[in-house]
N, C-alpha and C positions, 0 to 999 in steps of 0.2 A: 230817355226822358228829361228836358227841362223841367223843375220846380221852381216856384216863387222862392226868393230869398226869404228866409226865416227872420220874423222880427227877435229882439234879442229876449230873452227870457227873464222876468224879475227873479231876483235872488229868493230862496223858500227860506222862509221867516225864522231864524236860528241856526243857520247853517253857514259854515266858513267853509272860503278854499282852506285846501289842505296843502303845502307846498313841500316838496323832496327837496334837500339838500343836494340837490345838482345842481352844479355850475349851466350858465345859460348856452346854448348851440346842442346839448347831449339829446338830439332829437328820439334815439331811443328809448331813452327813459323816458320822455313826452311823451310818445305815441305808443307807450304800450301798453293802453288799455284807452282804445282806442273806442270811437262811438258804436253805438251796435248799427247792423248793416241797416233796420229799418230806419235808421235816422240820419243815413246818410242820401241825402238830397242835393245834389248838386243843382246847380243854374246855369252853369255853364260847362261849354266841351272846349276843347282846344285840337293843335296839331302844331308840330314846333319841327321843320324842315330848312335844309340850307336851300340859293339859289344865287345867282350869279348877276341878276338884275335887281334893280333897285323898285319894282314894280312885280304884281303877280294879279291873276285874275280870280275869283272864287264863286262857288255857285253854294247856296244855301233852300235846303226842303225840310219839310216836315209838317206836321198836323195839328188841327187844334181841335176841339171838342166839345159841343153843347149838346146841352141836355135837351131832349126833344120832350115838350109839355104839351101832353094830352091824355087821355083817360087812360092808355094801354101800360103795358108794364115797361120798366125803367128802360130808357133807350137812350144813345146820345147819337149825335148827329157828328159825322168829319171834317172838315173843313181842310183842305191840302195849299200848299202855298208853294211857291219857288221863285226863287229871284238869283238870275244867273249875270254872266259875266260883271260880278262887282271886283273894280278895281282898287286893288289895297298897295300903298307905296309908301317911300319914305315921307311924301309931302300930304300923301290922303290916305292916313294910318285908319281912321273908323266911319262907320256906315253907323246910323240910327236907323233902323227899319221899323215898321208897323204892321202887325200882323192882325188882322182886325182892328180889336183895340189894343192888342198885346204890344209894348216896345222890346223891340229886340234890337242887339248891338252886336254888330260882326265891327270887332276892332284886330288889331294887328301890335306886333312891339317888335321894331327892328333893331338888330344890333351886328355891327361890322364882325364880320367873322373870316380871317385871312383875305382875298380880294373880294369875297361877297357878301353874306347879308345871312345871319341865323335868324329865321322869323318863326313867331307865333302868332297863327291865326286863330282867332276865339269867337265862337257865338253865346252869348250871354242873355238871359232873359231879367228883363227889367220889372217883372211885377213885383208885389209884394205879398206874402202871404196872410190869409186872413185869419188862423189858425185852426181853421176848419177841414179837412180832409179834401170830403164831399165838396166844401165850397170852393176848392182851390183848383178842381180837376179845370173849368175852364181857362183858369190863367196857365195853365200849361202848355208844355210843345210835346209833340209826339212824336216817334220815329223823327227825331231829329238828324237832318244829314249834313254833310261838310263837305265840298270837296276843292281844291287847290291845283291851276294849274301855271305854269310859268309865263311871263311874259312874250311878247311875238319876240324870237329872236335870242329868250334868255331859255336856262335848264334848271330842271331840279337835280342836286347836286348829291352825291355820296354825303350822308350825314354820320358824323360822330367821328372822324377817321382820327383826328390829329391828338385826343385826348387818352386813345389807346396807349397802356405803355407796357412792356414785357418786364413780367417779374423775374422769369427764369427763361433757360433757353427753349423750353416746351411750349413757352405762350408763344415765342417769335414763332418757331413752328408753327404753332396753329393759326394764328394770325395771317402768315404766309397762306397755308392751305384754303385757308377759306378767303382768300381774298376778293373771290369774284360772288359772294354771299353778301351783296352789301344791303346797307341799311340805308332807305331815301326820308325816313321819318319817324314821329315815336307822337304817339295818341297821349291825350290827358283827359281819361275820364270814357274814353272809348277807344277802340283799336285802331292802329294805323296804317294803312294798305297803300296798293300803288300800283297803275298800270304803265307796263312797259314794253318799247317796240323797240328789240334789240338792247343799248345798250341808253336808248333815251326814255327821259320818266314823261308820260304824255300828263298826268295827274296824281295828283296823291288824296288820300279821302279818310275819314273816318267809317268805321265798319261797326257796328252794333252787335252783329253775331259774327267774327271773324271764321274764317273756316282755310283751313290748311291739308294739303294732300301731302304728306312724308310719302317719297317713293321708297319700295322695299328694294333691299339689295340684293342684284340678282349677281348670279357666279359667272365669269365669264367662260366662254366654251369656246373650241378649236373646230377648225373646220374638219367634219368628219374621216375627210381621206389623208388629214395631213397626220406624219409619224409619231408627233407630241398627245395627238389626239389617241393613238391605242393605246398611251403610256397610261391613260387614265382606267382602261378597262382591268377589270381585278382577274379573269378569267386570263389575259395575256400576263401581266406583271405574276402570276402564279407559277408560270412555266419559265422564272429567269434562273432556276438551277438546273434545266434539261436543252433552254433555247436562247443560253446563257446573251450571246452576241445579238440577237434579233432584239430580245428585249432590252437590252442596255443599251442600243441603237435610240429606241423609243423615247427611255429616261434620258439620254441626251440630247435629243431635239427640244424635248420638254423643258430641261433648264435652260437652253440655247434660246428658246423664244422668250423666257423669265429673263437674262442677259441683253437680249434684245432690245425689252423696252427698257431696262436701265440703261442701256446707252442710250438710247433717246431720251430719256431723263436727264443724263448728265450733261447729254450736248443742250440743253435749256438751262442750266444754272447759271452759265456768262447773263443771259438775259435780263436776271432779276437787280442788275448793277449793285446798288448797298446793299442788297439783301441776299447777293449770293452767295455770302458764308454760311447762312441758316438755308437756302435750297440745297448746299452742298453737303451737310449736314444730314438733311433729309433724305439725300441721295443715296449717300453713303451707307447706311443701314439695309438699302437695298442691295447694293454692290457685297456686303460681307454675306448677305444672305444667298446669292449668287453661289459666292467663293463655297459656303456651307453644304450646300446643295451638291454643289461640284464634289467635293469631297464625300458626299453619302456615295454619291454615284461611283466612283473609283474605288471605292470600299468595295462596293458590291462587286464589282470588276478586279478588285485581286483577286489574283491566283492561290494566295493561301488563306481566302475567306469563304472558301468554298461549304462549311458550316452556316455565315452568315447568311448564302444566298439560298440555303434549303430555309433556314430560321423567316427568310422573308417569304418564299414561296408559300411557304405554310400558314404563313400569318395572312399572306392574300386569301387564301382559300378557305381561310378561318372565317376571314371577315365577307368573302362572296355568300358561301352559307350561310350566313348572319342576315344580309342584307336581300336576298333572296326570300328567305324563308316568311315573312309578311306577305307577300304575293301568294306562297303556296297556301298559305292560313287562309287564305278567301280565297281557294278553291282552284286558282292556275294548278294546272299542273308542271310538275318540275321541269318538263323537257318545254312548254312554254313560257314558266316563268322569265322576265326580262334581266338582262345580262347586266348587274350593278358597277356603275363607274365609280371612282372618285371624283368629286368638284375639284378643280386644280389647286385650291387654294388646301386640299386634304393632303394631296402626294406634294404636295411642295413641304408642310410641314414635316412629315414623316421622313423625307429626305435631307431635311435642315438639322432634324434632331436627331436621325442615326447614328451618325457617328460618336455623339457623346452619350448615347443609352449604352451602346453593345459595348464601348470603352471605358473601361472604370478608369484610366489614367489619362484619359484625354484632355485637352486643356479646357474647353467648353462644359467641362464634367459639371462644373460648380456654378456654371450659367442657367438660370432659371430662364426655359424657352415658355413664353406664356400667347399663347392664341389671345387675338384679340379681334374678335369678327361680331357683326351683329348674330341678337339672338335669332335663334332656328335654323341657324348657317349651316350649321352643321359640326359644330365643335366636337360633340361626343365623341362622333366617329372617327375624329381624326386623332384622337391620343387614344381609345379602342383599339386601332391600328397600329399605331405605335407600340400599344401593350404587348398586341398579341405577337410580333415580333420578339419583343424582347425573351416572354415567357417561352417560347420555342427554342428561343439562343441560347438561355439558361438549361435547359434541359440538353440541348445537344452536345455543348461544351462542357457540361459539367456532370453531366448522368445526376444520379442519384442524389447530390448534394444542390444540382441547380432548381429543387422540388421546395416545396414548402411555399411560406408568402413572396412570392414575385412581386406583387404589384401594389402597392395602397393607393383606394383612389377616396379622397377625402371631399364632404360635401360639411355644409354650416348648417343645415336644418335637416332633421328627420323627414319631413314630407320630400324632399328633394332628393335624398337617399333611396328612398322606397321608390320613387317612380326611377331616377336612372340605373338602380338594380335590375328592371327587367331589361334594358340593351345589352348589359354588361352579364347578364346572364344567360342572354341566348347567345352571348360569343361564347363564352366558357360549353354551353349545351355543344354548337359546334365543334371546337375542340374534341370535347371528348367524345363524339359522334367519330372524327377523326382517326381517335386513339382506339375504338373498338372495331370488331372482324366484322360488320354486317355492311350493307350497299355503300357506305361511305367513307369505308373503313380507308387509309390512307398508309403504308406501310412504314413508312418514315417516323411515324407518331405512334404504332401499336405497341412499341413496345416501353413507351415513357409511363410513368407514375400517373395515377388517375388527374384531373383536373377538378376546380373545383372553386366556388365561388362562397365568401361567406357575408354577411350583414352581423356590422356591429356597430351599433345605436345606442339613443339614449337609454338610462337606468331602468325605466318602466316599461320600455316597448316590446322588446324581447325578451323569454327567457333568460335567467343567468346563468342557469344550473339545470340539470338535468330531472333534477325533483319538482324544480317550476315549469319546465316542458310537459312534464307528466300531468300535472294538476290542468296546465294550459289545454292538453291535449282530451281531458276529460272534461272540462267546462266546454269546451266546444262542440262534442259529441249533445251537451246536456242542452243546450242553447236552444230556443225557439227559431232564434235568426242566426245563426252559424256564421255569417259575414259581418256580423256586428261582433263576435268575439270570436275575432281571428288573432289571438296574440303574435302567431308566428307571421304575419305581415307582407306574404305572399297572397297573393288572389286569385292567382292562374299560373298555368306552367309557362314559363320564360319562350319554351320552342313552340308549342301546338295554339297555347292560349286558352285551354282547356279551365273551367272555372276548377279549384281546388276544393271549395265548398259549394252546398248546394245552398238554394235561400233560403228553403225552410228545414227543419229537425227531422231527419231521416232513420230508419235503422240498417239504412243501405249502406254498410262503412266502406263500399267500393267508390261512394261518390266524395268521400272527405279523402284527400290528398296528402293527410298525413298518420301514419300510424306506428303502435310502440314495437317495436323491434328489440326484445331484450332491455336495457336501461335506456336506450337511443330512441328518437322519434324522426323516424324515416322520410320524408318528404318525397312524392313520387306524385306522377301524372295522372289524373283520375280516367283517361282516356286511353281502355286497353290497344287501341292504335299506333300510341305515341311512342317511340322510342324511349321514353322516360318514365314508361309507365311503372318499371319495379323500383327504379328511385332517381329520384333530380341529382344534379351535381351541386347543390346549396346547401347552407347550412346557417342558422341563426341563434344555437343558443351558446354562449358565449364559453361554455364549459369545455364543447364539444370545438370550437375553434381553437382553443386553448392548445388541445390535445391534437387536433390534425389542422394545423393551420391550412387555410383556402391560400389555392392559386393567386387571388385578388380577393382583398379585403375591399371592402365599399361600408366606411363608417364617417362617422358625426365627428368633427374637430373636437367636440368636447367629449367622446366618449375616452378621450388619450388620458384624460384628466386620471383614468382608473388604474395607470401604472403607477401612481404612488401608494394604492391598496393593495394592487393584485400584482405579485411575483410572477405568477404563470401568464402573466398577459405578454409578458416578454417573450413568449414562441412565436408572436404574430411578429416582432422584430427580428426573427432567427435568432434569439438569445438560448441557449441552451440545448440545443438542435442541431440535427445533422445537416441542416440545412443553411445554404447561403442566405445572407442578410436581403431584403426586401432592397430593390436595385431601382426601382422605379417609384416614385409618390407623384400623382397625379391630385391637384388643387383645384376643383370647379369652382366656377362663381367667386376667384378671387378678390373682389371689389369687397364684397361681404365680409373679410377680415381685416375690417376697420374698425375704429372706436375702439370700447371698451372687450369685446370678444376678440380683435384681434389683438389686440394689445394681451390678454391673458392666452391665448393661444398661443401666440411667439415665444413667450418665455417656455412653455413646455416644448414649444418646437427646437429650442436650443437644446434640450436634453435629448428630446427624440433622435437629433442628428449627431448628438454624439452616440448615443447607442447605437443608432443605424451603422456607425463607422467604426465599429470594433471590427471587424473583419479586415479593415487595411484599406477601404474605400468609401466613398460619400454616396450616396442615391443622386442618381438624378433627378431632379424636380421639373416637372411642367405642369402649366396652369391655364386657367381658361377666365376669359371674361368678356363680356362684351360692352361694358363700362368702364372707363378706368382714366384717371388723369394723374400724374407724378409716380408712375410704376416704378420707378426705378427706387426712391424713397420709400414706398411702402414695402417693397422685395426687400428693400436692405434689413427695414427694420424687423420684418416678420423672419427674413431667412441668413441675413448676413450676406448675400449673395448679389451678384450682380443680375439684371435685367436684358433677354431680348425679345422684343415685341416681332409679333409674327402674325399676319403679311404687313413687312414694312410699310409704311406710308409713301401715298406717290406725294405728287408739287400741285395736286387740284383736288380739293376737300375732302370727300369721301372712296375715292378714286385710287384703288392700286390694280397691279397686274393682274390680281383672281377676284376681283369683285367692282361692280360699279352701281350706281343708282338707277332703277329701274328702267328702259329708255321710253316704255311706254307711257310712263309716268304714274301707274298706278302704285297704290299702295295706301297705308294707313289713313283716314280721314282726321284730323283732328278740331272740333269745333270747340268753339268760346264762347261762353255764356256769363255775364257779370250785373244781375239784377239791381236794380237801386232803389231803395224804400221798403226795401220785402225780407221781413226775417230769415234767416236760414232752413227754418223748418217750412215755410213755405216755399224758398226758392228750390231745396229738394225736392218737392211735392212735383212743383210745376216743370222742373225740368227731367225728373222722372217718367212721368206720365206719357207725353209722346213718342218718347224712345221705347215703350213698353208695347205701343199701338202698332209699330213699326213691320213685327211677325205678319200680324193680321192682316195689315195695307198691304203689303209684299204679297203675300199670297192671293191676294183678292185682284191680282195684276197678271195674269198668264204671259207677258210678254217680259216680267223683270228679270226671269232666269234664276229668283230665290224662291225659297221654299218656307215654309212656317218656322222650320227648323234653324232657318241663315242667321236670324237676330232673336232666337227665341229667349236664350237666357241672356238677362241682364245682370252685369257685374256693377256693382257701386263699390268704389273703392276708396278708404276714409284712410286719415292717418292718424288715427287716434281711437282709441276705444270709446273713448265716450261720445264720437261724432259717430263711431256707427252703432252705439246702444241708441243715440239719438233717433238714428234713420230707424232703425230695425220696428219702433215704434210706429210709425207712419205709414210702413209698404203695405200692410193689408186694409189701416183703417182709409188713411187720408188720401191715398196714392189710388185705392180701390174707387172712393167716393170722387175723385177727381176724370178717372178713365170713364166713369159713368157719364158723367154731366157732359164730357169731351164726346162721346162715343152720340148721346141724343145731339149736340146743336151743332156737330161736323158730318153725321152720320155716317160715323166711322162702324166698322165691327166692333164691338165689346170684347173687349178679353179684361180678365179679371186676374191678380195676383189672389194665386192660393197659400194661406197660411201654412200649411204642411210641404211647401215646394219654395220656402225664404231657407236657402245655406247661411248659415255662417261657418266664413274660413279665416281663423284667426288663432292665435294661441291658446285661447281657452279650449280649443277641443283636444280631446285625450288623444292619446295614440292609438287605440283600437279603435277611433270613430275618424283617422284622418283616410285611409284607403278606400271605406266605404265614401267618403266625402268625393273622392278622388272618381270613384267609379258611378255614385249618382251625378254627378256632372257631366257624365260623357254619354249618358242618357240622350236620345234623340227625340223628339215628340211624333216625329214620322213613326217610329217606330213601337215608343211605349207613351202613355200619356203621364207617366212618373218622371218626365223632364222636369228640371229643376228651373222655376220664373225667375226667382232673384238669387244674389250671390252677393251676401253685405261680407267684404273681406277686408283685413287690414292689410299691411304691409308684406305678411303670408305670404299674399298671391304674387309677388315681385321679384319671390327669388328664386325659378326655374320651373314651376309648372305648368307642363305642356297638355292642354286640352284644346285639340283640333275646332272644335265645334265653337268654342267662345270667339264673339265676333264682337260685340257690345258692350261699351264699357261708359257710366257714367262716373266721374271721379270728384270728388266730394271736396273741391281744395285742391290746391297748387301743393303737392307732395314737398319737402325741406330740400332735399336735392335731385339736380338733374337727372341724374343716374336712378335714382329711383325711378323717376319719372319715366324716363326712358323702357328702364325693367319692366314696368307695373302694364306701362299700354300697351308693350308687345307681346302682353299673355292674351292677347285678343288680336283675331286676324290672321292665325298661322294656321290654317287651315284653307280649304275651298272658298270660303265667302273672305271679300278684304274688312278690314277691320272699323268700325266708327268710334270714337272718342269723344264724349265730352266734358270739358273740363268745368266744372261750375266755380268761377269765383270769387271771393269775398269781397265786396266793395270796401270794409271796412279794416282790412287788411294790408296793410304799405306792401308788400310782399306779392301778395295776390293781384293787387293793381297794376303794380311792375308789369307784371309776366302779360296779364289781359292787353294791356296797354303795346305791347311790344311783343305782341303776339307772332305776327308774321315772321319778324327777324329771327324771333326765338325757334321758331319749330323749325324756318327756313336751312340750319345749322344748328340741330339739337347737340350733337356731338361736340361740338365748340365749346357749350356750355357746361360740360359736366366739371363735377367739382373735385379737387384732390382729397386724399384720403387720408388719413394718418394713423400710426401703430407709434406706441411709445413704451414698448415693453420694458424698459429698464430704468421707467422713471422711479419716484420713492413709492408713492400709490402702488401702482404696480409690483414693484417688490414685496411690501406688503404681504399683499394678496394671495401672490402666486409662489414666491420665489422659496418658501418651506418646502412647497409640497412638491416642486420641480427638482429642490437637492434629494430628497426621499426619495424622488422614483429615479433617478440618478445612481444612487449608493445601494438603494435596494436592488438594481438590478445590474451593478456592477462587482460589488465585493457579497460574494456567496456566505458569507458570515451575516450579513446584515439581511437577508433575503426576507425568511420567514417571520409571520407575523408576530411573534413573541420573542424577536432578535434586537429588538430594538436598542435593548439595554446592551448589545455585544457592543456599539461601538465605544472606541477605548483612543483617544487622542495621544495616550502615553504609549500607546503599542506603536513602535516605531516603524512597524512595517504596514500597520493598517492607515500610521498617518501622512507617511509617502504616498502610498496610493491615494488616499483621499487631496493631498496636496496637489497630486497629478489630475485629479479629477476636475478639481477646482480650477486648476490653472486654464484645462481647455474648455471650461464651461464659459469663462472669462474673457478668454480669446473669440470665442463666439460672440459676447457681449461687445467684444471689442471690432468684431466686423462690422455689427449693426449699429451701435450708438459709441463710440470711442469714448466720447467724455464721461458716459456712465461706467466704465469698466471699474474703476478704481474704486469705486462707492459700494459697486456690486460687491466685488471682490471681501471689502469689509463687511458687507452684510452676510454676506454666505458665510463667515467666519464667526459671527457673532452667532447665527444660527447654530455652527457645529459648536461652538464652545456652550451654548446652552442644551442642547443635545447632550454631549458629553458629560456634562454638570448632571443631567436626570439620570444618564445612566448609571453614572458613578452611584449614586444615590440608591440605585434599585438595585445594585448587586452588591453593595453594603447592606441591603436590607433582605438579599438573601428573596426579592420577588421579580419577576418579570417587567420588562417594559416593553410594553406592545405598540405596535403602530396604530392597529385600529380595535377600541374598544369593543366587547359584545355584549358587558354589564356597564350598567351607568356607576358602578362602584371601582370599576378597574382602571387603575393607572396606565394612560395611552401616550405616545408622543404626538399624535394626532387628535384634532377634535374638530366635528364637520360645526356649520351652524347648527344655533339652538343647541349646543350640548356644552356642559357646565363643565367646572374643573380646568386646571393646566392643561397645557397643549400648542402645536403651534395649528392655528384655526386654518382649515382648507377646506375646499370644495369638491362636492363627489363630479360638479361639473362645470366645465368652465362658464359657464352661465349664472352658476350660482355664486355671484358675486356679493350679493348679500344676502342677511335674513330675513326671511318672512317673518310682516308685522301681524299679529293677531288683532282685528277690532272687533269689540263685542258694543252693539247699541241698544243701549241703557233705554226701560220706556221713561218719558219724562216725570212720572209719576214717582217710579220707583224710589224706594228709599236706598241710600246706594251706603251700605257699610265698611265701606272701604276706601284708601286712596288718602294722598296727601293735602287734599282741597277739599273737602266737603262742602256740598251747600246745603 
C-alpha cells in the first residue's frame, strides 16, 4: 500500500525535543527507538539495480478503492490501473501520471557504476493526507506493483559485486563458493525479485509477499552395483574381520570415488585465475580428508590390527541392530526389516576420524573433527558409529581397564539431552544384547563387562542420590498423572518403545518401569516380552553414576560445574578408578557454545582436559553443528586445539562429494510478510489466521495428498519472552475471532484454537514438564483429539528438538542471527510433509526491513550469511566469574589431601611438596590458556596465584583457630572457601551451574496506596 504523505504535526504545547549528546551520523542511536509499526506509512516504494544501457522500460500496476454510496452495508469498489512500457533514461528520469484523480510519480535516479549505471526506480504517491484514516482510503494505492525490464540490447547486471570485501580467508572462500548465487536487485519498502532465462535477466520486480523454496539437502548415492555402494551396507562392514579382503576392497573403492571427485576439483583450480589461490585452499582440505580416509582404511588392513578389525566389525553390527530396531518396533519381522546403510558422509566421517580416535599418540589426536552438515542429515548416527568402535576397541585391547566411562557426549540443553538419550541408549541396548547369551549373542562380546549409559543433567532434573530417587519413585506411584511426575526423565523403553509409566495412577506395579531393589531404583521395560523386562542398561541417579561409571555418559555442559563440589564425580573422568579415562568426547550443537555460555564452558573445559590427561594421553574430541562460521577461532577458544571441518566444502555453493541441494527443487518454502500501518498485535492475528486454516482446507481437497495432521500444529516462534507473552493473550480470543469471521466470509471450514491445546515451549517450563511436552507434540490429530493446536516457542525450539510431524511455522520477527534462523526453521518439515515458514517482519525495525527487501537473495544462499560466533574464556570478566571454581575443581581432583569437603584448610603453600604440585598444575593450566588465547596467559597466571594466596591465607587462619575450612557450607554460619549466589560471608563466589552467572533479583510489587515502612527514599 502507498499512503498519502503526512502533513507535519504541530508541536504539542509544553513539549520540547530532547537531544542526546551523540555526534551527527550515529544512525544506530538515532534509530534506536523508531516509530511504531502502525505509524509506518510509506508513500513510495523503489527498486535498485545495475544496467549497461542508459534506458530501461518499466510497468506499474495497482488498484484504488472508492466507497459505494448506497443503503447497504459498507462496501468498496476496486478500480484497477496499469501503465506499461514506460521508458526511463538518463534524459527522461520521471513520469507524472494520474490514476483517476490521484497523482502518481514514476521516477528514477541514475549514477555511473563502472561501465554501467546504478539505477533506482521509484513509485511515489503525491496525495496529501486528510488526517482521517477513513477519508484517506480513496487517496491510497493498493496492490502496488513495479517491474523493470532492460532496454532492447541491454542487460540487467549483477548487483553490488565490487563493494564486497573479504575480512578474512573464510570470507573469500564463501564468496568464491557462492559466486553463482547472484543478486540482481534490492527492494526499498518491498522485496525485490527477478525472472531469468539462463544467465539473462528478463525483468526485475517488487513483490509484496515474497516466497522462496530452499531445496532440501540430499545425500549423493552410488550406483547399486558399484563396489563403493557395498561399502555403505552395515551387514557387509560387519564382516571385515572374517572376510577382510573383500570388505577392504569396497572401502578402497569408496575412498577412490571420493579421491576422483577431489582430483576433478583440483583440475578446476587454475580456471579461477586471480582467485585460484582461494580455490586451491578450499580443495586442499578435501585432499587432506582423502589422505585421512586412506590412512583409516590402511589401518584396518594392517596385519597387526586384528583387534581393530574386530572392534570395527562389532561396532557395525551394533549400529545395524540399532538401525533395524525402529522397523521391528512398528511390526516388521526381523527377517523382513530392511538392511540399513550408511549415508556416504557418515561412513566417510568414521574413516576420517578412525586413526586419531583409536591411536592415543596419533598426530591428529589434538585435532577436533567437526561434522558440519545440515539439520536432520544424520550427524548423530555418524558419531555414534565412531563411539561404538572405540568402546569395543578399548575393551578388546585393555580388558577390564577398558571399561568404565569411555565416551562423554555433551549437549547444551537438558531437553536436547533427553531427546538424544533415546538414540544413544538404543545403541547401548544393542551392544548389551550382543554381550548376552540369547539369540543376538556374539561370542566376541559375551566375556566383556556390561554396557551402560548414564544421564547426567541439571541439578533439579534427575535425582542426585538414592534417597532422592526413592522419594521420586514414591511420588511417581502416588501421582494421578504419572507421566507428569516422572523425575527419571525416561519416558519409554529405548529398545521396544514400550511406555515406562501409565497414563493414570494404577495399583499394578508392573506398569511402572521403575522399582526399588535394595537401595537402588532399577529401570526396566514394562513389556514382559522385551529383552530388557528385567533391567535396562541405563542410570539417571547421580550417586549411582559416580559409583558405577556408565560406558556412555550423556551430560549437559553445565553439569560439569559440579566437579568443584563433588570429588566423587571424578570417577566419571576415570579418576581414582581401575578404568582408563574417557577417550572420546562428543560435543553436539557446537555453535551453541558461544557468548557467555561458551565462555564459561571453556574455562571448565581447560580443567577437564587436564584431568582427562592424567593417564598420559588426551581424549579425542569430535563435534557436530549445522551452522557455524569462524570455527577455527571458536574451537581454539573452547579447547585450545585446531579444527577440521567435515565434509570439506567443494567449489560450488552447498555441494560436496557427499551431498547436494535436492535436484527436484523440493524443500522448505519460506514466505515473507511485512504489513504496513498495522500494529504488531494485529499483524500476528492477521498472519496466523490463514496458516491455521491450512489443515482443514487441505483435508477438504482429496487430491492434495495431505491429511489434517500434515499442518495441524502451528509453531509460533518468538525472539523474546515478552513477545511470546503478548501472542499468548491473542491466540484464543483474537485469532479465534478472526478465524470465525474468515470462515463465514470465505466459506472455509471453521477451525478453532482450543485453549488447553496451546503449548508454551520456553525455558520457563520445568524439567518434569519438558518430556510431557515432547510427548504431546508427537500426538497426531488423526489418532487423537489431544493433538496440540499451537506451540508458543522461544529459541529453545532451535537447539535440536526433533518432532517429525511439525511442518508449519510463523516466525514473529527476524531472529538476531542467521544461524538461529536456520536452526529454528529447520525444526519444521523434517518428516513426510515439507515445511512452510512464514516470517512476519516488522516495518519499524531496520534489520527486519533489510531482510524483507533482500528476501530472495538472502534465502538463495542462507549458509552464506551465517555469522561468526565468539568465546572469550580468559577475559577479565570471565576469569572473575569462573576461574576460582575451575581452580578448586583442578586441585580437589588432583591432590588427594584437598579432596574432601572439609579439606580446604589443608592447602599450605609453605609445604614444599604441595607447592611444587600446585605450581605444576597451574603451569599446565596456563599452557592450555596459551594455546587458546596467548595474550591472556600471563594475566591468567597472575589471577591464579592471587586466588591461591587468598586460599592459603584463609586456610592458615582456619588451622590456627582449630576450625575446619570447608569448600561448601551446609549451614549458614559455617566457614567455607566457596559461596553460591545469594549466600553471604567470605568466599569465592561460584555457581552450581555454568548458566548461573548472576544472582536472581526478587522484585515485590507494592500496592499503590500501601504505606512503605522501609527503604532509603520513602514517599
